[in-house]
Backbone of each chain as nested JSON, in Angstrom:
{
  "chains": [
    {"id": "A", "residues": [
      {"number": 1, "name": "MET", "atoms": {"N": [7.596, -16.704, 6.216], "CA": [7.518, -16.402, 4.793], "C": [7.047, -14.965, 4.596]}},
      {"number": 2, "name": "LYS", "atoms": {"N": [7.777, -14.205, 3.765], "CA": [7.443, -12.786, 3.572], "C": [6.169, -12.65, 2.724]}},
      {"number": 3, "name": "VAL", "atoms": {"N": [5.269, -11.837, 3.2], "CA": [3.989, -11.648, 2.525], "C": [3.675, -10.155, 2.474]}},
      {"number": 4, "name": "THR", "atoms": {"N": [3.093, -9.719, 1.371], "CA": [2.603, -8.346, 1.278], "C": [1.089, -8.391, 1.105]}},
      {"number": 5, "name": "VAL", "atoms": {"N": [0.383, -7.613, 1.907], "CA": [-1.073, -7.501, 1.772], "C": [-1.404, -6.076, 1.356]}},
      {"number": 6, "name": "LEU", "atoms": {"N": [-2.103, -5.953, 0.243], "CA": [-2.533, -4.646, -0.242], "C": [-4.012, -4.49, 0.051]}},
      {"number": 7, "name": "VAL", "atoms": {"N": [-4.38, -3.4, 0.691], "CA": [-5.78, -3.144, 1.044], "C": [-6.199, -1.85, 0.361]}},
      {"number": 8, "name": "ARG", "atoms": {"N": [-7.251, -1.95, -0.441], "CA": [-7.687, -0.774, -1.203], "C": [-9.179, -0.53, -1.005]}},
      {"number": 9, "name": "PRO", "atoms": {"N": [-9.613, 0.728, -1.117], "CA": [-11.053, 0.976, -1.062], "C": [-11.742, 0.267, -2.22]}},
      {"number": 10, "name": "LYS", "atoms": {"N": [-12.904, -0.365, -1.95], "CA": [-13.653, -1.02, -3.025], "C": [-14.08, 0.005, -4.06]}},
      {"number": 11, "name": "GLU", "atoms": {"N": [-14.277, -0.462, -5.278], "CA": [-14.766, 0.429, -6.326], "C": [-16.114, 1.008, -5.897]}},
      {"number": 12, "name": "GLY", "atoms": {"N": [-16.305, 2.282, -6.13], "CA": [-17.575, 2.903, -5.77], "C": [-17.569, 3.483, -4.365]}},
      {"number": 13, "name": "VAL", "atoms": {"N": [-16.619, 3.052, -3.542], "CA": [-16.525, 3.6, -2.186], "C": [-15.736, 4.904, -2.255]}},
      {"number": 14, "name": "LEU", "atoms": {"N": [-16.259, 5.942, -1.615], "CA": [-15.574, 7.233, -1.617], "C": [-14.186, 7.11, -0.995]}},
      {"number": 15, "name": "ASP", "atoms": {"N": [-13.237, 7.879, -1.519], "CA": [-11.88, 7.877, -0.972], "C": [-11.463, 9.338, -0.766]}},
      {"number": 16, "name": "PRO", "atoms": {"N": [-11.882, 9.929, 0.346], "CA": [-11.607, 11.362, 0.558], "C": [-10.122, 11.689, 0.587]}},
      {"number": 17, "name": "GLN", "atoms": {"N": [-9.29, 10.767, 1.104], "CA": [-7.844, 11.047, 1.115], "C": [-7.318, 11.158, -0.311]}},
      {"number": 18, "name": "GLY", "atoms": {"N": [-7.723, 10.197, -1.139], "CA": [-7.304, 10.232, -2.541], "C": [-7.751, 11.523, -3.214]}},
      {"number": 19, "name": "GLU", "atoms": {"N": [-8.998, 11.909, -2.938], "CA": [-9.52, 13.139, -3.567], "C": [-8.727, 14.367, -3.126]}},
      {"number": 20, "name": "ALA", "atoms": {"N": [-8.366, 14.403, -1.846], "CA": [-7.588, 15.542, -1.338], "C": [-6.219, 15.584, -2.019]}},
      {"number": 21, "name": "ILE", "atoms": {"N": [-5.611, 14.407, -2.187], "CA": [-4.3, 14.351, -2.843], "C": [-4.421, 14.819, -4.286]}},
      {"number": 22, "name": "ASP", "atoms": {"N": [-5.476, 14.367, -4.965], "CA": [-5.649, 14.75, -6.364], "C": [-5.796, 16.269, -6.492]}},
      {"number": 23, "name": "ARG", "atoms": {"N": [-6.523, 16.858, -5.553], "CA": [-6.662, 18.325, -5.584], "C": [-5.316, 18.998, -5.344]}},
      {"number": 24, "name": "SER", "atoms": {"N": [-4.518, 18.455, -4.405], "CA": [-3.188, 19.023, -4.159], "C": [-2.335, 18.949, -5.419]}},
      {"number": 25, "name": "LEU", "atoms": {"N": [-2.396, 17.79, -6.085], "CA": [-1.589, 17.62, -7.299], "C": [-2.004, 18.648, -8.349]}},
      {"number": 26, "name": "GLN", "atoms": {"N": [-3.312, 18.846, -8.485], "CA": [-3.773, 19.825, -9.474], "C": [-3.325, 21.229, -9.078]}},
      {"number": 27, "name": "GLY", "atoms": {"N": [-3.307, 21.499, -7.783], "CA": [-2.814, 22.788, -7.308], "C": [-1.357, 23.009, -7.666]}},
      {"number": 28, "name": "LEU", "atoms": {"N": [-0.616, 21.911, -7.776], "CA": [0.802, 22.004, -8.146], "C": [0.988, 22.01, -9.664]}},
      {"number": 29, "name": "GLY", "atoms": {"N": [-0.125, 21.928, -10.399], "CA": [-0.026, 22.029, -11.847], "C": [-0.059, 20.693, -12.581]}},
      {"number": 30, "name": "TYR", "atoms": {"N": [-0.295, 19.609, -11.856], "CA": [-0.376, 18.297, -12.523], "C": [-1.789, 18.053, -13.031]}},
      {"number": 31, "name": "ALA", "atoms": {"N": [-1.909, 17.193, -14.032], "CA": [-3.229, 16.802, -14.536], "C": [-3.916, 15.904, -13.5]}},
      {"number": 32, "name": "ARG", "atoms": {"N": [-5.239, 15.792, -13.613], "CA": [-6.008, 14.926, -12.717], "C": [-5.516, 13.484, -12.85]}},
      {"number": 33, "name": "THR", "atoms": {"N": [-5.303, 12.802, -11.719], "CA": [-4.795, 11.431, -11.778], "C": [-5.821, 10.407, -11.296]}},
      {"number": 34, "name": "GLY", "atoms": {"N": [-6.932, 10.871, -10.709], "CA": [-7.915, 9.935, -10.158], "C": [-7.321, 9.028, -9.098]}},
      {"number": 35, "name": "VAL", "atoms": {"N": [-6.347, 9.543, -8.354], "CA": [-5.618, 8.7, -7.394], "C": [-6.544, 8.149, -6.309]}},
      {"number": 36, "name": "ARG", "atoms": {"N": [-6.319, 6.892, -5.962], "CA": [-7.027, 6.229, -4.862], "C": [-5.977, 5.742, -3.884]}},
      {"number": 37, "name": "GLN", "atoms": {"N": [-6.235, 5.954, -2.589], "CA": [-5.244, 5.577, -1.586], "C": [-5.667, 4.335, -0.83]}},
      {"number": 38, "name": "GLY", "atoms": {"N": [-4.721, 3.452, -0.63], "CA": [-4.96, 2.269, 0.19], "C": [-3.782, 2.041, 1.115]}},
      {"number": 39, "name": "LYS", "atoms": {"N": [-3.717, 0.84, 1.684], "CA": [-2.66, 0.523, 2.645], "C": [-1.88, -0.686, 2.172]}},
      {"number": 40, "name": "VAL", "atoms": {"N": [-0.596, -0.712, 2.527], "CA": [0.219, -1.893, 2.227], "C": [0.811, -2.394, 3.541]}},
      {"number": 41, "name": "PHE", "atoms": {"N": [0.762, -3.7, 3.728], "CA": [1.32, -4.322, 4.928], "C": [2.355, -5.356, 4.495]}},
      {"number": 42, "name": "ASP", "atoms": {"N": [3.561, -5.253, 5.055], "CA": [4.59, -6.25, 4.814], "C": [4.748, -7.036, 6.092]}},
      {"number": 43, "name": "LEU", "atoms": {"N": [4.583, -8.36, 6.001], "CA": [4.672, -9.143, 7.223], "C": [5.333, -10.48, 6.973]}},
      {"number": 44, "name": "ASP", "atoms": {"N": [5.684, -11.104, 8.075], "CA": [6.371, -12.383, 8.04], "C": [5.418, -13.39, 8.667]}},
      {"number": 45, "name": "VAL", "atoms": {"N": [4.986, -14.347, 7.867], "CA": [4.018, -15.331, 8.335], "C": [4.726, -16.672, 8.469]}},
      {"number": 46, "name": "SER", "atoms": {"N": [4.584, -17.297, 9.633], "CA": [5.22, -18.61, 9.767], "C": [4.27, -19.66, 9.205]}},
      {"number": 47, "name": "ALA", "atoms": {"N": [4.677, -20.257, 8.089], "CA": [3.853, -21.251, 7.394], "C": [4.794, -22.173, 6.638]}},
      {"number": 48, "name": "PRO", "atoms": {"N": [4.416, -23.433, 6.471], "CA": [5.309, -24.406, 5.841], "C": [5.512, -24.171, 4.346]}},
      {"number": 49, "name": "ASP", "atoms": {"N": [4.535, -23.575, 3.673], "CA": [4.698, -23.332, 2.231], "C": [3.882, -22.106, 1.811]}},
      {"number": 50, "name": "ALA", "atoms": {"N": [4.033, -21.734, 0.548], "CA": [3.41, -20.508, 0.045], "C": [1.884, -20.569, 0.152]}},
      {"number": 51, "name": "ALA", "atoms": {"N": [1.302, -21.732, -0.097], "CA": [-0.16, -21.841, -0.062], "C": [-0.664, -21.596, 1.352]}},
      {"number": 52, "name": "ALA", "atoms": {"N": [0.042, -22.156, 2.342], "CA": [-0.358, -21.958, 3.737], "C": [-0.168, -20.498, 4.136]}},
      {"number": 53, "name": "ALA", "atoms": {"N": [0.948, -19.902, 3.695], "CA": [1.205, -18.498, 4.015], "C": [0.101, -17.618, 3.437]}},
      {"number": 54, "name": "ARG", "atoms": {"N": [-0.32, -17.934, 2.218], "CA": [-1.383, -17.153, 1.576], "C": [-2.682, -17.273, 2.365]}},
      {"number": 55, "name": "GLN", "atoms": {"N": [-2.922, -18.471, 2.874], "CA": [-4.167, -18.677, 3.623], "C": [-4.164, -17.891, 4.939]}},
      {"number": 56, "name": "VAL", "atoms": {"N": [-3.038, -17.989, 5.665], "CA": [-2.934, -17.245, 6.934], "C": [-3.046, -15.745, 6.672]}},
      {"number": 57, "name": "ALA", "atoms": {"N": [-2.334, -15.27, 5.654], "CA": [-2.345, -13.835, 5.364], "C": [-3.751, -13.378, 4.981]}},
      {"number": 58, "name": "GLY", "atoms": {"N": [-4.478, -14.21, 4.242], "CA": [-5.85, -13.875, 3.868], "C": [-6.73, -13.742, 5.101]}},
      {"number": 59, "name": "GLU", "atoms": {"N": [-6.487, -14.642, 6.06], "CA": [-7.268, -14.597, 7.301], "C": [-6.962, -13.307, 8.072]}},
      {"number": 60, "name": "LEU", "atoms": {"N": [-5.663, -12.976, 8.178], "CA": [-5.272, -11.735, 8.859], "C": [-5.877, -10.528, 8.143]}},
      {"number": 61, "name": "ALA", "atoms": {"N": [-5.836, -10.564, 6.814], "CA": [-6.36, -9.443, 6.028], "C": [-7.843, -9.265, 6.306]}},
      {"number": 62, "name": "GLU", "atoms": {"N": [-8.566, -10.371, 6.372], "CA": [-10.009, -10.293, 6.56], "C": [-10.381, -9.887, 7.984]}},
      {"number": 63, "name": "ARG", "atoms": {"N": [-9.633, -10.394, 8.95], "CA": [-9.994, -10.154, 10.355], "C": [-9.465, -8.841, 10.894]}},
      {"number": 64, "name": "VAL", "atoms": {"N": [-8.269, -8.444, 10.456], "CA": [-7.606, -7.313, 11.111], "C": [-7.183, -6.195, 10.144]}},
      {"number": 65, "name": "LEU", "atoms": {"N": [-6.608, -6.57, 9.006], "CA": [-5.954, -5.56, 8.174], "C": [-6.931, -4.769, 7.3]}},
      {"number": 66, "name": "SER", "atoms": {"N": [-8.091, -5.35, 7.021], "CA": [-9.029, -4.64, 6.153], "C": [-10.41, -4.592, 6.792]}},
      {"number": 67, "name": "ASN", "atoms": {"N": [-11.227, -3.718, 6.264], "CA": [-12.645, -3.675, 6.608], "C": [-13.386, -4.199, 5.384]}},
      {"number": 68, "name": "PRO", "atoms": {"N": [-13.796, -5.474, 5.419], "CA": [-14.355, -6.099, 4.218], "C": [-15.601, -5.409, 3.668]}},
      {"number": 69, "name": "LEU", "atoms": {"N": [-16.245, -4.583, 4.474], "CA": [-17.427, -3.872, 3.972], "C": [-17.052, -2.848, 2.909]}},
      {"number": 70, "name": "ILE", "atoms": {"N": [-15.922, -2.199, 3.101], "CA": [-15.586, -1.09, 2.2], "C": [-14.225, -1.26, 1.522]}},
      {"number": 71, "name": "GLU", "atoms": {"N": [-13.49, -2.311, 1.907], "CA": [-12.155, -2.487, 1.33], "C": [-11.991, -3.887, 0.744]}},
      {"number": 72, "name": "GLN", "atoms": {"N": [-11.129, -3.974, -0.248], "CA": [-10.769, -5.27, -0.801], "C": [-9.275, -5.477, -0.567]}},
      {"number": 73, "name": "TYR", "atoms": {"N": [-8.855, -6.726, -0.504], "CA": [-7.435, -6.965, -0.264], "C": [-6.862, -7.93, -1.288]}},
      {"number": 74, "name": "GLU", "atoms": {"N": [-5.541, -7.878, -1.378], "CA": [-4.8, -8.711, -2.321], "C": [-3.583, -9.218, -1.553]}},
      {"number": 75, "name": "VAL", "atoms": {"N": [-3.311, -10.513, -1.654], "CA": [-2.176, -11.102, -0.941], "C": [-1.089, -11.482, -1.94]}},
      {"number": 76, "name": "VAL", "atoms": {"N": [0.14, -11.054, -1.691], "CA": [1.28, -11.424, -2.534], "C": [2.284, -12.168, -1.648]}},
      {"number": 77, "name": "VAL", "atoms": {"N": [2.563, -13.436, -1.973], "CA": [3.546, -14.205, -1.201], "C": [4.882, -14.127, -1.927]}},
      {"number": 78, "name": "HIS", "atoms": {"N": [5.941, -13.754, -1.213], "CA": [7.262, -13.6, -1.834], "C": [8.074, -14.88, -1.662]}},
      {"number": 79, "name": "GLY", "atoms": {"N": [8.546, -15.38, -2.746], "CA": [9.468, -16.527, -2.733], "C": [8.897, -17.753, -2.086]}}
    ]},
    {"id": "B", "residues": [
      {"number": 1, "name": "MET", "atoms": {"N": [-1.735, 6.325, -18.208], "CA": [-1.107, 5.036, -17.928], "C": [-1.267, 4.707, -16.439]}},
      {"number": 2, "name": "LYS", "atoms": {"N": [-1.739, 3.504, -16.155], "CA": [-1.997, 3.112, -14.764], "C": [-0.678, 2.872, -14.03]}},
      {"number": 3, "name": "VAL", "atoms": {"N": [-0.565, 3.487, -12.876], "CA": [0.658, 3.387, -12.09], "C": [0.289, 3.107, -10.639]}},
      {"number": 4, "name": "THR", "atoms": {"N": [1.084, 2.283, -9.972], "CA": [0.924, 2.07, -8.537], "C": [2.182, 2.572, -7.831]}},
      {"number": 5, "name": "VAL", "atoms": {"N": [1.993, 3.379, -6.806], "CA": [3.123, 3.857, -6.0], "C": [2.972, 3.282, -4.593]}},
      {"number": 6, "name": "LEU", "atoms": {"N": [4.001, 2.571, -4.158], "CA": [4.02, 2.005, -2.809], "C": [4.937, 2.852, -1.951]}},
      {"number": 7, "name": "VAL", "atoms": {"N": [4.433, 3.304, -0.811], "CA": [5.216, 4.139, 0.104], "C": [5.328, 3.398, 1.426]}},
      {"number": 8, "name": "ARG", "atoms": {"N": [6.558, 3.168, 1.855], "CA": [6.769, 2.396, 3.093], "C": [7.708, 3.14, 4.029]}},
      {"number": 9, "name": "PRO", "atoms": {"N": [7.561, 2.915, 5.338], "CA": [8.524, 3.525, 6.264], "C": [9.918, 2.973, 5.963]}},
      {"number": 10, "name": "LYS", "atoms": {"N": [10.924, 3.858, 5.984], "CA": [12.301, 3.401, 5.777], "C": [12.699, 2.431, 6.873]}},
      {"number": 11, "name": "GLU", "atoms": {"N": [13.638, 1.556, 6.548], "CA": [14.151, 0.633, 7.554], "C": [14.721, 1.439, 8.721]}},
      {"number": 12, "name": "GLY", "atoms": {"N": [14.446, 0.997, 9.933], "CA": [14.977, 1.697, 11.089], "C": [14.058, 2.776, 11.605]}},
      {"number": 13, "name": "VAL", "atoms": {"N": [13.095, 3.194, 10.768], "CA": [12.135, 4.203, 11.217], "C": [11.014, 3.485, 11.97]}},
      {"number": 14, "name": "LEU", "atoms": {"N": [10.663, 4.011, 13.127], "CA": [9.589, 3.395, 13.921], "C": [8.28, 3.392, 13.141]}},
      {"number": 15, "name": "ASP", "atoms": {"N": [7.493, 2.349, 13.34], "CA": [6.203, 2.233, 12.679], "C": [5.166, 1.872, 13.741]}},
      {"number": 16, "name": "PRO", "atoms": {"N": [4.676, 2.887, 14.484], "CA": [3.764, 2.607, 15.596], "C": [2.475, 1.91, 15.165]}},
      {"number": 17, "name": "GLN", "atoms": {"N": [1.98, 2.228, 13.945], "CA": [0.758, 1.572, 13.484], "C": [0.998, 0.075, 13.303]}},
      {"number": 18, "name": "GLY", "atoms": {"N": [2.137, -0.237, 12.663], "CA": [2.478, -1.648, 12.478], "C": [2.61, -2.365, 13.819]}},
      {"number": 19, "name": "GLU", "atoms": {"N": [3.252, -1.701, 14.765], "CA": [3.433, -2.325, 16.08], "C": [2.094, -2.581, 16.765]}},
      {"number": 20, "name": "ALA", "atoms": {"N": [1.184, -1.619, 16.639], "CA": [-0.145, -1.786, 17.25], "C": [-0.873, -2.972, 16.617]}},
      {"number": 21, "name": "ILE", "atoms": {"N": [-0.749, -3.08, 15.29], "CA": [-1.402, -4.194, 14.592], "C": [-0.797, -5.517, 15.032]}},
      {"number": 22, "name": "ASP", "atoms": {"N": [0.523, -5.549, 15.168], "CA": [1.182, -6.792, 15.579], "C": [0.708, -7.218, 16.972]}},
      {"number": 23, "name": "ARG", "atoms": {"N": [0.55, -6.236, 17.852], "CA": [0.048, -6.57, 19.187], "C": [-1.388, -7.1, 19.113]}},
      {"number": 24, "name": "SER", "atoms": {"N": [-2.204, -6.482, 18.262], "CA": [-3.581, -6.968, 18.105], "C": [-3.582, -8.406, 17.606]}},
      {"number": 25, "name": "LEU", "atoms": {"N": [-2.726, -8.676, 16.637], "CA": [-2.668, -10.035, 16.078], "C": [-2.273, -11.027, 17.156]}},
      {"number": 26, "name": "GLN", "atoms": {"N": [-1.287, -10.642, 17.98], "CA": [-0.869, -11.548, 19.044], "C": [-1.991, -11.742, 20.055]}},
      {"number": 27, "name": "GLY", "atoms": {"N": [-2.762, -10.689, 20.297], "CA": [-3.912, -10.801, 21.187], "C": [-4.941, -11.789, 20.656]}},
      {"number": 28, "name": "LEU", "atoms": {"N": [-4.99, -11.92, 19.335], "CA": [-5.922, -12.868, 18.721], "C": [-5.331, -14.272, 18.624]}},
      {"number": 29, "name": "GLY", "atoms": {"N": [-4.086, -14.419, 19.094], "CA": [-3.496, -15.756, 19.113], "C": [-2.546, -16.048, 17.963]}},
      {"number": 30, "name": "TYR", "atoms": {"N": [-2.257, -15.046, 17.129], "CA": [-1.318, -15.267, 16.023], "C": [0.117, -15.047, 16.494]}},
      {"number": 31, "name": "ALA", "atoms": {"N": [1.067, -15.656, 15.811], "CA": [2.48, -15.449, 16.116], "C": [2.875, -14.028, 15.689]}},
      {"number": 32, "name": "ARG", "atoms": {"N": [3.989, -13.535, 16.234], "CA": [4.495, -12.212, 15.857], "C": [4.799, -12.185, 14.355]}},
      {"number": 33, "name": "THR", "atoms": {"N": [4.363, -11.128, 13.674], "CA": [4.584, -11.053, 12.223], "C": [5.562, -9.939, 11.843]}},
      {"number": 34, "name": "GLY", "atoms": {"N": [5.914, -9.064, 12.794], "CA": [6.797, -7.941, 12.453], "C": [6.208, -7.045, 11.378]}},
      {"number": 35, "name": "VAL", "atoms": {"N": [4.882, -6.936, 11.36], "CA": [4.22, -6.2, 10.275], "C": [4.624, -4.725, 10.264]}},
      {"number": 36, "name": "ARG", "atoms": {"N": [4.805, -4.226, 9.057], "CA": [5.084, -2.809, 8.824], "C": [4.004, -2.269, 7.891]}},
      {"number": 37, "name": "GLN", "atoms": {"N": [3.498, -1.079, 8.222], "CA": [2.414, -0.528, 7.416], "C": [2.88, 0.616, 6.543]}},
      {"number": 38, "name": "GLY", "atoms": {"N": [2.424, 0.609, 5.309], "CA": [2.713, 1.703, 4.402], "C": [1.456, 2.081, 3.632]}},
      {"number": 39, "name": "LYS", "atoms": {"N": [1.639, 2.834, 2.559], "CA": [0.487, 3.302, 1.777], "C": [0.632, 2.855, 0.334]}},
      {"number": 40, "name": "VAL", "atoms": {"N": [-0.498, 2.624, -0.31], "CA": [-0.471, 2.313, -1.734], "C": [-1.356, 3.331, -2.457]}},
      {"number": 41, "name": "PHE", "atoms": {"N": [-0.855, 3.844, -3.579], "CA": [-1.603, 4.806, -4.381], "C": [-1.74, 4.251, -5.794]}},
      {"number": 42, "name": "ASP", "atoms": {"N": [-2.971, 4.2, -6.284], "CA": [-3.21, 3.799, -7.672], "C": [-3.629, 5.042, -8.423]}},
      {"number": 43, "name": "LEU", "atoms": {"N": [-2.899, 5.356, -9.482], "CA": [-3.228, 6.576, -10.199], "C": [-3.046, 6.411, -11.69]}},
      {"number": 44, "name": "ASP", "atoms": {"N": [-3.599, 7.378, -12.392], "CA": [-3.557, 7.368, -13.843], "C": [-2.702, 8.553, -14.256]}},
      {"number": 45, "name": "VAL", "atoms": {"N": [-1.58, 8.287, -14.887], "CA": [-0.65, 9.336, -15.274], "C": [-0.692, 9.483, -16.79]}},
      {"number": 46, "name": "SER", "atoms": {"N": [-0.886, 10.718, -17.256], "CA": [-0.877, 10.886, -18.715], "C": [0.562, 11.062, -19.172]}},
      {"number": 47, "name": "ALA", "atoms": {"N": [1.044, 10.052, -19.896], "CA": [2.43, 10.051, -20.364], "C": [2.48, 9.217, -21.638]}},
      {"number": 48, "name": "PRO", "atoms": {"N": [3.397, 9.55, -22.53], "CA": [3.439, 8.867, -23.827], "C": [3.919, 7.419, -23.73]}},
      {"number": 49, "name": "ASP", "atoms": {"N": [4.736, 7.093, -22.741], "CA": [5.219, 5.714, -22.622], "C": [5.521, 5.384, -21.164]}},
      {"number": 50, "name": "ALA", "atoms": {"N": [5.891, 4.13, -20.922], "CA": [6.08, 3.657, -19.55], "C": [7.211, 4.414, -18.843]}},
      {"number": 51, "name": "ALA", "atoms": {"N": [8.274, 4.725, -19.58], "CA": [9.411, 5.406, -18.958], "C": [8.993, 6.796, -18.476]}},
      {"number": 52, "name": "ALA", "atoms": {"N": [8.212, 7.491, -19.312], "CA": [7.747, 8.832, -18.94], "C": [6.784, 8.738, -17.756]}},
      {"number": 53, "name": "ALA", "atoms": {"N": [5.906, 7.724, -17.774], "CA": [4.955, 7.556, -16.677], "C": [5.704, 7.304, -15.369]}},
      {"number": 54, "name": "ARG", "atoms": {"N": [6.758, 6.48, -15.452], "CA": [7.551, 6.183, -14.261], "C": [8.19, 7.457, -13.714]}},
      {"number": 55, "name": "GLN", "atoms": {"N": [8.645, 8.305, -14.627], "CA": [9.31, 9.532, -14.189], "C": [8.336, 10.492, -13.51]}},
      {"number": 56, "name": "VAL", "atoms": {"N": [7.161, 10.661, -14.136], "CA": [6.152, 11.539, -13.527], "C": [5.734, 10.984, -12.165]}},
      {"number": 57, "name": "ALA", "atoms": {"N": [5.471, 9.677, -12.105], "CA": [5.018, 9.074, -10.85], "C": [6.083, 9.224, -9.766]}},
      {"number": 58, "name": "GLY", "atoms": {"N": [7.357, 9.102, -10.15], "CA": [8.439, 9.273, -9.187], "C": [8.459, 10.683, -8.625]}},
      {"number": 59, "name": "GLU", "atoms": {"N": [8.185, 11.648, -9.507], "CA": [8.146, 13.048, -9.085], "C": [6.984, 13.277, -8.109]}},
      {"number": 60, "name": "LEU", "atoms": {"N": [5.809, 12.726, -8.454], "CA": [4.651, 12.854, -7.555], "C": [4.94, 12.189, -6.221]}},
      {"number": 61, "name": "ALA", "atoms": {"N": [5.591, 11.013, -6.284], "CA": [5.893, 10.282, -5.053], "C": [6.802, 11.105, -4.162]}},
      {"number": 62, "name": "GLU", "atoms": {"N": [7.781, 11.745, -4.782], "CA": [8.763, 12.497, -4.006], "C": [8.179, 13.801, -3.465]}},
      {"number": 63, "name": "ARG", "atoms": {"N": [7.343, 14.448, -4.271], "CA": [6.833, 15.76, -3.871], "C": [5.616, 15.687, -2.969]}},
      {"number": 64, "name": "VAL", "atoms": {"N": [4.752, 14.697, -3.208], "CA": [3.445, 14.718, -2.536], "C": [3.125, 13.418, -1.788]}},
      {"number": 65, "name": "LEU", "atoms": {"N": [3.396, 12.282, -2.411], "CA": [2.875, 11.024, -1.843], "C": [3.709, 10.475, -0.7]}},
      {"number": 66, "name": "SER", "atoms": {"N": [4.979, 10.864, -0.643], "CA": [5.825, 10.33, 0.432], "C": [6.534, 11.462, 1.159]}},
      {"number": 67, "name": "ASN", "atoms": {"N": [7.057, 11.125, 2.315], "CA": [7.949, 12.029, 3.05], "C": [9.34, 11.401, 2.953]}},
      {"number": 68, "name": "PRO", "atoms": {"N": [10.17, 11.921, 2.041], "CA": [11.461, 11.263, 1.754], "C": [12.378, 11.132, 2.967]}},
      {"number": 69, "name": "LEU", "atoms": {"N": [12.125, 11.913, 4.01], "CA": [12.961, 11.804, 5.209], "C": [12.765, 10.468, 5.907]}},
      {"number": 70, "name": "ILE", "atoms": {"N": [11.548, 9.991, 5.928], "CA": [11.245, 8.785, 6.715], "C": [10.623, 7.664, 5.889]}},
      {"number": 71, "name": "GLU", "atoms": {"N": [10.319, 7.955, 4.616], "CA": [9.655, 6.926, 3.796], "C": [10.41, 6.7, 2.494]}},
      {"number": 72, "name": "GLN", "atoms": {"N": [10.271, 5.466, 2.001], "CA": [10.812, 5.169, 0.682], "C": [9.647, 4.799, -0.224]}},
      {"number": 73, "name": "TYR", "atoms": {"N": [9.828, 4.976, -1.529], "CA": [8.725, 4.646, -2.431], "C": [9.208, 3.749, -3.557]}},
      {"number": 74, "name": "GLU", "atoms": {"N": [8.204, 3.087, -4.148], "CA": [8.468, 2.16, -5.257], "C": [7.379, 2.444, -6.294]}},
      {"number": 75, "name": "VAL", "atoms": {"N": [7.774, 2.555, -7.553], "CA": [6.808, 2.841, -8.618], "C": [6.642, 1.6, -9.487]}},
      {"number": 76, "name": "VAL", "atoms": {"N": [5.398, 1.188, -9.709], "CA": [5.108, 0.068, -10.607], "C": [4.214, 0.602, -11.722]}},
      {"number": 77, "name": "VAL", "atoms": {"N": [4.694, 0.506, -12.977], "CA": [3.898, 0.95, -14.126], "C": [3.205, -0.272, -14.72]}},
      {"number": 78, "name": "HIS", "atoms": {"N": [1.892, -0.184, -14.912], "CA": [1.127, -1.324, -15.433], "C": [0.966, -1.204, -16.945]}},
      {"number": 79, "name": "GLY", "atoms": {"N": [1.346, -2.22, -17.618], "CA": [1.121, -2.327, -19.082], "C": [1.731, -1.199, -19.846]}}
    ]}
  ]
}
């Protein structure tokens, strides 16, 4: 089952990559966007139904894909 | 206007980070997931309406947030 996991820096956690991008954008003449950068993972989870796929993906997100101390994750199950 | 830009490696383009993660997952006893890693950007675009926000975000995605040679992007405008 196709699953997307979005991993983002928690609110209040510094995001130096985002800040660097925002400065670049301003250098190009764009207004400040307050951009924050995270990661997206597209994966195929073998599970009998969407609820099981969501559970497995959540486990992967917590154990491997994110750092729960500073990042939060969101699981989207497709179809 | 809140916008999310998803940047992913194009199909056929190698994704060494994804491959490393997949190997780690298998080392932990999970089945192969074929995971692919990309980036997610959450930003605030000043635009009068959703169509304008989408256009600005697309421009930022093309110029700064992605490498169009090897990555594709998707723009999601919120509300």
